[in-house]
C-alpha positions, 0 to 999 in steps of 0.5 A: 687862625682859630685859638682855643684856651682851655685844659683839653680834659674839660667837657666844655673845652672838648665840645669846641674842639669837636666841632672844629675836628668835624669841620677839618677847621685848624686851630691853636689849643692853649692849655689854661685852667686845671693844672696848667693855671693862668685862668685868673690872670689879668691877661686871661680876665681881659678875654673872659672876666669869669675866669672859666674856660673855653674862650675862642679867639678868631683873629681880633674876635673873642668869645666865651661861653662853650655853647656860644662858641660852638653856635659861632663855629657852626654859623661862621664855618658851616659846620653842622648848620641847619637852615631849618628854623624848627631844627634850630630851635630844637638844637638850641633846646637840647643844648641848653638842657645839656648844660643846664640839667645833664651837664650840671649833673655830670659835673657835680658827679665828676666833682665828687668822684675825681676832681675834689680832694677825697676829704671834701667829696660828699658820698650822699650828693654823689649818690643823689646826683648819680640817681639824676644822671640816670633819669637824664639817661631815660630822657635821652633814651626816650629821644634816641628810640627812632633816630640814630642822633639826638635829632633824626639820623644825622649828627647835629649841634645838639649831639656835641654837648650831650656826647661830651658829657655821655663820655664823661659818664662813660669814664666814670663807670655809669651803667648804660646797660638799661638804655639800649638806644643811648648806649647804641648812640655812644657806640655811633660817636665813638666811631667818629673820628672827630670824636675819637680825636677831640673827646675820647683821646682827651685826658681825664680831669683835672689834667 
């Protein structure tokens, strides 16, 4: 039995729940972090010394970092797995971009619009980050001009982290109207049962 540790409102945790749902994999969800706490306990730090979520336990194997987790699940359980070296490389490229560029922007915008106490929010930083997100929207929109998903016309591993952060942008009322291909992509994701179950139905941060 797989066990996923982390609060379901975390976009990074949602990645893991989503790929499990795509593969119809049974797993136990353990709420950690946010209002649940527990991420700084000595027991949790034995699994992840960084005190961050998600963490995956597969029998006696433990792995942390969301992108590494979804790659592990993909490889072991043959979920959204590619055997083409070029597609694998492109998946990795977009997964890295989703965290180091797009996800970082979305996390910052979330913090200064939803997570931080009002007195700690920085409206100037939020506005600057919002413009960066729209630049990322344009990159995604360009990528989706001729395909239904990030890589061609089938869901791939690259779509998972991007889709989770894109839903966060929708929750935060960012405007998709100037990005038709991106908007259509999001609509296609919402039609997937696994996405609805793991991402759309998840609570809002910090719950």
